[in-house]
N, C-alpha and C positions, 0 to 999 in steps of 0.2 A: 450552533444550527442556521443562526441568521434572525433578523427582524424582517418579517413579512412586508415587503413595500418601501423599505427605508430606502434601497440603494434608487429605486426610480424618485423616490422621492428628493433625495440629496441630489443626483444627478441632474433631475429638472431645473434645479434653481441655482445659478453662479453665484449667487451669493455665499453659498456653502462651501467652495471648493475654490482655493488660490491657487495660482500657478506658481510654481516655484521650480528654481534650477537647482536639480539636487546633486551634491557631491560631497567628497571629504567628510562622511560619517558613518557611525553605526547605522545599520539598519537591521532590526528585529523582522525576519522574514516566517511568514505563515507557509510552512513548506507544503501542508497538504494544497492550499489554494493555489501554490506557485505552481506543481507539477501537473495540475487539471490544467488552470491556464497555458502554459506552454505548451501542452500536447494538443488541447482540443481547440486552440486559437490560431495553432500556425500550420493547419492544413496536413498535420502527418495523417499516417492511415489508421482507419478504425475498423475498416471492413475483413481486413485480412491476417487478424490476429496482432496487428502492430509493427512499426518498423524500429525496434529499439536502438539501432546503430544511428539512424537519424534524431531521434528524441537526445539520444547522448550527446550527439554534436549540438543541437540546440542549447543545451543546459551547459555545455562548455562556453558557448557563446554568449549566453545571459552572464556567466559567473566573469568571463573577461572584460565584458562591459562596465560592471561594478567594478573590476579590479581597474580600469583604465581612468575612472573617475575617483578614485581613492575612496571608494564604497567599502565597509567593512560587514558583511553578511552573518548575521548570527541566525541559524535556521532553526525552526520549532515544530517539530512534527507531531500529529495526531498519533495515539497508539490504539487501545482496545477501545472497547465497549464502554460508555459510561456507567459503572456501576448502580448510580441513582435508579436507572430505569426509568427516569422521566420521560426521557427522549427515544425510547425503544420503538414507540410505536411510528413515529416519525423515521428511523432507520428503516423500520419493515416497509414503511410505503415507499421511501426512496429505492428500496433493493426491488420492489415488485415493479415499480416506474423503469429501474435501467434492465429488467428482463424483457419488457416491453420494446424498450427502444432498441436493444440487442436483436430483437427479432426484426425491429424496423430497417436496421443496418443490413442485416440478412437478405433483406427483400430490396437492396438497393435503395432505400428510403433514409432519411436523415436519423441522426441520432447520436448521443454523448455518451457513450460506453468507453471507458478507458481498457486498452489492453491490461490483462492481470499482473504483468510483471513490470508493470512503469513506474509504480514506486519502488521497486527494489534497484532499478537501474539508474534513477534518480539518486538515491543514497549512495550507490557505488560511484557516481561521479563526484557527489560532494566529498566523500573520502577521499577519493583520487585526487581531489583540486586541494585538499587538507582545508576544506571550510568548517568553521564551528558549527555543530550539529548535536541537538537533543531530541531524544524521543519520549513524548510524555508516556504515563500509564493508558490516559484517556484521552479524551476531548483537550485540545491544548489552547484554546481562546484565553481561557484567565491567565495561564502561564506567560503567554505570549504578552499580556497589557501588562502584567505586573514587571516582566523583564523591560519592555520599552518605557514603562512608567519610571522606573527605578534610574534608568540611564538616560532618560529624556530624550530619547529617539524616537523616530517614525517608527510604524508598524506598516509590512507591505502587505496587502493580503486581497482577497474578494469576498470577505466574509462580513455581512452587513453589521454583525456585533459590536464592530469594531468603531462603528457610528455611535455608540452607546458608552463604552469605556472613556473616560475622562482620561486621554494622553497628551500630556505637556509637549510631545513633539509631534503631535498628530498622527493621521491615518492617511494614507498613499493607497487610492485604489489601483491594484493592478491593470484595469481598463485603462487608466492614464499615465502610467508609467513607460515611457516611451524608450525604453532600452535599446530599440534599433535605432533610434535616432540622435545619437550622442552629438552634442553641440560645443564650441567653446573651443579655444586655442590648447596647442599642449600645456601640460601642468596645471590646467583650469578648466578641463573637462566637466560636463554634467549633462544630467539625464533631465530632460524636461519632463516633468510632473504635476500634479495637481494634489494638492495636501488639505484634508478637513481636519478641522478642531471642533471641539463640543464649545470651545470658549464663541467660535465663531457664529454657531447654531444658536446658542442661547441669547448671544447679543441681537440676533436678528429678532427674537421672541422678547423685546424688550427686557432683556437683563436678565432671563428666567435662571432659575437655582440650577447649577447642573445636575443635583442630586434627584432631579424630576425624571431626568432622562430615562432610566431605568423603568421607571412606573410606565413611562410611555411604551417603551420597547415590551413590557410584561403586558401591558393591554391590549397591544399589537399581535401580539405573537399567542400561542395556545400550549405553553408548557406549566400551566397551572390551573388546578381546579378540575373539576368534571368537565367536559366539553357542553355541556347543559349550562354550569354555572358561568364558564366563558362568556360562550354566545350571550346570556342573558345580561351581563355586566355590559358588552360592548353597546348591545342593542339601548340599554338604559344610558349608556354615555353617548349614543348618537341620536338618541331622541331627545336628550337634553342639550345639544348642541347642533342638531340638524343632520336630516340625512345626508349621508354621502355614498357615492357609488364606486367609488376607487380607494384600495388601500392607501394612497398615498394622499390624496384629498383627506382621508380621513386621519391620518398623520398629522396634517398640519394644522386640521380643526382641534385635534387631541391638544397637540402643544400648545395651542392659543388656550386653550381652556385652562391645562397645566400652568400655564406661565401668570397667571391670576392666584396661584397659590405661594406661598411663601418657602414652603417645606415639603418634602413628601410625608411628613406626619399629618400636616393639614388637608394634605391630595388623599391619603388615605382615609381619613375622617370622612370625608365626602364620599367616598366609594361605598364605606359602610352604611351612611345613611341612603344612599340609593339604592342598595340592596336590601336594607329593612323596608324602605317604602313600599319595594316589590314585593317583600314577603309578607307582606299585612302587618306590619310592626314587630316580627319576629326577633327579641332582643339577642338571640344566641350568637346573630352576626356580630354583635360587641364583644363577644368572648373569644374570638379567634377567626374558624373557619377558613373563608375565603380570601379574609383580610391577611391573616397569617401566613397563608400561601402566596399571596400578592408579594408580603415583605420578604419572604425566604426566596423566591424567584428574582426580586431586585437585588439580594444579596448575591446572587450570580456576579453581578457587575461591579461590585466592590473591589477594588485594588488595594494590595496590601503595599506599604513601602517598600519592603525587601521579597524580590523575588528568589524563590526556594532553588532556580537553576542558576543561579549567579555564581554558587560553590563550583559547579560542574563549569562552566564558561570561563572560571578566572584561576581557579585552582586544579580541575580535573576531580574533583570528589564529589562521587555519587550522593546525590541528595538522599534525604533519610525516606522519604515517601517511598523511592524504589527500593532503598535497601530494607524498609520493613515488609515489604508487600511481595518481593519475589525473594528467591532461594540467592544467597550468596552469591555462587556461581553464575547466575542470569542476571543481575541486577547492572553490573557494569557492560555486558553487551547490550542490554535491552534499552539503556540510556542513550547508547553511540547509534541506535538505529539498526543494530546486527542482530535481532530477535524479532521474529515477525509476531504481528499483533495478534495474530491467530493462536500463537503458544500462550500470550497473556491472557486472552479471552478464555482459552479452553483451562488455564490454571485458576483464574479469578471466578470469572463468572459462570464455566462449564457451559457457555454457549458460544457459537461460531457463525459468523455470516460469511457465505461464499459468493463472490460476485459473479456476476453471470457473464459468460461470453458471447461472441458471435458466432453461433452454431446451428444446428438443424433441431428447431424446437421440438419436431416431431420424435426426436429419439431423446433418452435420458440425458442428464444434465452431464457436462463433462467432467465436472467434479467426481462423479461417480467412480471413474476410472480409478482416481487415487484414493479411495477412501479407505483401504489399508494402510498405505503410509501414513493419514491422520489419526486412524485407530492405534497406531503405533505410537504417534505422538502424545495421543492421550493416556495410554498407558503408562508413558514414562513419567508423565506428569502426576495422576491420579491415582495409579495402582502402586500399592506397597511393593517393596521389593522382595527378599527372599522371604519374608512373612506372610505374602500373599494375603493380605486383609482385603476385603471386598469393597471397602471405602476410604480413601485416602484421608487423614485429618488435615484441616486447614491450620497451619500454624505461622503464617504470615504478617499475621496483624493487618488484614487489609480494611478492618474499621477506621484506624488510625489513619492510614495513609491514604485512604479515597475520601473518607465522610468527612474527617476533622481538618484536612487541608484547606477546605470551605472555600469554593470561589465564594468569599466573601466571609469565611472563618466560621461557616455554619454547616451544622451535622445533619445530614439527611437521614431522618431517622427511619426512613421505609426501608433503607437496605444496608444492613449491619450482620457482620459476621460475630457469634458468639462462639465462646469456647465450651464445648461439653467436656463431662468427665470422661466419656467413653471415646472422644476424639472423633466420633462420625458424627457427618452432620450433611445435608442435603439441600440445594435451592428448589423453590417451587418452580415450575414452570415458566409463569408469567409475571410473577410479581417480585422474585429473587428474595423471599423470605426464607428463614432457616427453619426446617423442621426439628420438631425433637430428635435426639439421637435415639431413641429406643424405640422410635416409630421407623429407622430406616436401617438398623443394623443390619438388616439381611437383604436388603433391597441394592442388588447391582448398580453402581453407578453409570451414570449415561452424561454424553456431551449432547446437548441439542443444537444440531446443525439447520440453517435456515438454507435452503437449495431451490433452483428451479424444479417444478414438477409441471410439461409441457407450458403454458404461459402464465402459471401461478406459482406463489412463494408458499412452499412446503416446509413444516419443521418435522425434521426426523429425529430419533433417538438412535444416538450411535455410540456402540459399547467401546471402551477401551480395549485395546489388546495387548497382552503381556509377552514380551520378548523374551526368547531363550537365554538371552544373557541377564536378564534379570535387572537392566540398568532401571535406576531411579534417581529423580532430579535431585534427591537431597544428596547424592554422592557421586552425580557425575564428574565433579573436577578430580575424585580420585580416582577414576579410572582410566587407564592411559590411553593416548592417542588410537593406537594401533584396536585396542578392544571396542572403542567408541565406534572407530571406522568399519569394524566388522560388524556391530549392529546396524549401520547403517545399510551395509552390503545385505545382510539377513533381512532387512525389511525390502530391500529391493530385489530380493532373490538372485543374489548375483555373484557368481564364483568369483573373487577379487585376482586370483590369479590369472585368469583371462584379461585382466586392465593391466598387466605390470608392466606391459611395453607402452603405455601410454604415459605421457605427462601429467602430473595430479589435477591439473584442473579441467582433463576432460573424463576423468573417472565418473565424476556425477553426472553429467550429460549422456554418457553412453550408458551408465547403468539405468537413467531415468528410461532411454529411449528403448532399452531391453524391457524395461518393467511395462513400459507402454505396449509394445509389441505382444505381449502376453495379456493385457487387462484391457484394451479397447475393444468397444463393441459398437460398431462393427468391427472387423478384425482391419487393420490398416493394409492397405495395398502394398505390393513390391514399389509402386512407382511413388507413393506416398513416402516410404522410408528413404528412397533414393533421393528425393527432392529434399526431405529433410536433412540428411546427411551433407548433402550437397550444399546446402545453405549454410551449414555449418565451416564447410571447407572454405565457402567465399569469404567468412568471418574473420578464419583465421589468415587467409590471405592478404585481406583489406588492414587488418592488425600489423602484419609484417611489413606491409609497403607505407603506413603511415608513420610508423616507429622511426624509421630513418637508421636502423640499426645494421652494422655489416653482420650478413648470416654467413659466416665463414662455416658453421657448424651445419648448417641444412645442405644434404647430398644434393644440391643443383649447381651446376656450374653458372658463373657469373653471367657469361654470355648468354645463358638461357632465361635468365629471370625476365626479359623482356615477354616472355610467352605468358608468363604469370601476372603481368601487368594488364596486359591483352585480355587476358580471362576476366578481370575485373570489369573491363568495359563491356565484354560482351553480357556478363550477367546483369551488368546496370542497364542495359537495354532490354533484356527481358523482363526486368523488375517493372520498367515504365511502361511496358507493354502490358505487364499483370495488372496494373491500378485500371487499366481502360476495360478490361474484359468482364464480362458479368461472372459473380462470385461462384465458384464451384462450393457449394454448400456443404457436401461430401467431404471435400477436401479440408474444407475449413472446421468442420466437428471434428474430423481425425486429429486435426494439429490443435486445436483447442483443447482435445482431451490430454495431447502430450504437453502443453502448457501447464495444464492443472495439474500433471504429475510432477514437471518441475519444479512449480510453486510450492506444492506439498513438501516436496523432497528436499528444497532448499531448507522451508521452515524447520524440517527434520535435522538437515545437516546444522543449521544454526542451533540448535537446542542440544545437539550432541557436541558443540564445542567446537568442530572441524573448520579448518580453514575455508574461508569465502571461495565461493566459484564466481567468476565474473561472467556476467549477462550480456556485457554492451555488444557484442558480435555474436552472440550465438544462434541469434534467431531472427531473420526479417521477413514477415508475413509475405510483403509483396515479390521479395525474392523468391522464397519458397512455393508459392503460388505460381510465380511465372515458370519456374522449372519445372513445377508438375504439368502445367498446361504444354511446355516445350516436349517434355517425354510423352504425353498422352498424343500429342501429332505426330510421334513416330521418331523423334529424336533420342541419342543415346548419350550416356555419361561419358562412355568410352569415347565418343569423337570429339565433345567440349573439351575435355578435361587436357592441358598439357601435363609434362612429366611430374614435377613435384605434387602437384594438386591431386593428380590420378592417384599416386602413392600415398598420400594423406586421405582422400576419399577412401580407397580401399582399404584401409587401416582400420579406419572408424567404421566401415561397414561390417567388417569381419568381427570385430569386437562386439558390435551390437549385435550380432547374429550367433554369437559362440559364447557370451559371458553368464548366459541364463543359467542359474543353478536348478531350475525346475526341468524336470525332463520334458523332452519334446518329441512329439513322434517324427520320424526321419520324413523330409520333406521330397525327397531323390532328385529334384533338379533346383536345389537351392543354390542361388548365387549365378547360376545359367541364363539369367533374363536380359534383358537391355541394361546395359551400365551395371551390371552385376559386379562378382569378384574374380572372373577369369582375368588374367592379363591379356594385354594385347599387343601386337609385335614384339613378341618373342618375352615379354616380362616377366620376372619369376614370381612365384608363388606369395602369397601375401602373409603376413605374420610370422616370417623367419626369424624375426628379431626377438622373439618374446624373452629368450633365455638372457638378455642383456641387461635386465633390471634397471634400475631409475637413479638418474643423477639427483644431484642437491635439488630441492624444492626451493622454486624462485617465484615471486608473485610481481603481479603488474608487468609493465613494458621491459623491465630490467629483465626478465627471463626470457622474452620471446624467443631471443637467439638461440635459445636451447633447450624450446618446448618440444622440438621433433627431432632432436639429434640422433635420437634412436632408429629413424627411418633408415632402410636400406633401399637403396634401387639397385636391381641384378640385372644389367642390359646385357 
């Protein structure tokens, strides 16, 4: 979570940061800090839903810079919510702040809200590039510190907690990591950076004992005691050492005060004395109370000699913590970053935080559109299969894996699972405590979703939904891929026979778009649908152009391929113009609902252990909004697209409109509007290749040449 004011304090004193020429080393990377920094610090779109292709290119550039300098990255990502609940209030405050920032962005003001698929795109690029990656079950700071301590290499992050951990290799803040400014001659390239060590800080304060830094962090932060106790203690320390207006000046005086003690034990004794004096000589302070809470919070910064993640990075062995917390079929995919934190939070915490998007705050949250998908996820995780029990028993040893791993080896007694003879248990809404089984045996289980209501954060109780196929997390690995895919289509209300002429990688996007058409409120317009599908076509054409593959299987003569290249340029111009226009809030809200559906559906796809779907070129917000503006001004898709692109567009649009398994009233004139499904200049009907079936599944760029081999153009 960070130490309030510590970054400003360190950056304001050049004695604490040393210039380094970083090269030829391992580097433990705080993945969550990295993707936030890359997206928000490099001018990428925030207003139109995100430009994921541009972000993917930026991540590629970053990784290339590391490779040129002989730097070997090991990326560690945050997972779900910390089960101790100590920081949940802070998480809610941050979520509330992002809701207001998203509203500011929608009105043309500044804000720092990430598009919701940014994390997934980041992970996809890392996997594509073969970067060593691990996703923790909860907050990753302690795991990152342990790994860097064991390997004696630096940490790259923007989290001020790393100013407190005692790391032999130091901590390099992302703000000073100049990866775009590589220096040095060939074979000796380096990245200019600045590095911090606790040794340097303690030397500045007269050789202060490094074990006192955690106490400084705890006294500066608010993750201990009640707010009243914390504020009282800060007041007493300020009174003891003089009043201070800013957090950074308070840190300076606090460190000077702490440097007068030889150990944390001696410093804590003085803290107890101050509190006892303030309480009128109440000796209960000596028996624990706030002092013990301070000690427990300090243990959060205690680094163990051996990291629990080493076994994964060196032997690809899933750590015990993952194996004891998650079902066997999910533990391996979770640690690889291929299981959404949504799934882990729903299973372990029965609580989910839904990140806000830039949308119309007067309408219901975009996540409401995808609630049925998340209900299916909760049903698979929490409802018994064939037995149909009302509450799923907890059987994965969460106490051992989360509480006893102990950032510092301490058991957080305030949050523990207990085995009940009846196997039924429930979390309380606020404290994460477990109610006795007999009190909840007839109570239906719910998952708490924290979502936007107008401009406020609201908690909703959402009931899991049982699938007709009765899939359950404990038996997923025993179910065939065909049946798991059928379950996905059941949730998305799609007739799979209508998708057979599409390549596998387009099944989920098309199914999600069909689901979005049914569930979005207000109902998406025809022009919004056309713009979204054309955005998908743009992504496919760019992917083909960038791959350098010979596209002999694509039914477009090579002499005409220059028309497809010209289309890329035309759409790029539309993309640039759209970034200058005032945001179409109605369009933004509609596309945010589509992204919410895709985000939830991809989480379900991962839970069902189905092949991953690429997001890199699926959606570009500025592109889609630019095309929507073009169509609203009277332009048509028909006159924009060359031959192959139009065939691809028509095929996808036809599939979206006709794959729903939910009966819909006849529209009469469907497909006859601007850019609809009718052919142009004598082109044949769309969808005549449905009976051709599918070729072998291919993934990544290797299969691009075959992705649309089934398309036929009848001139």
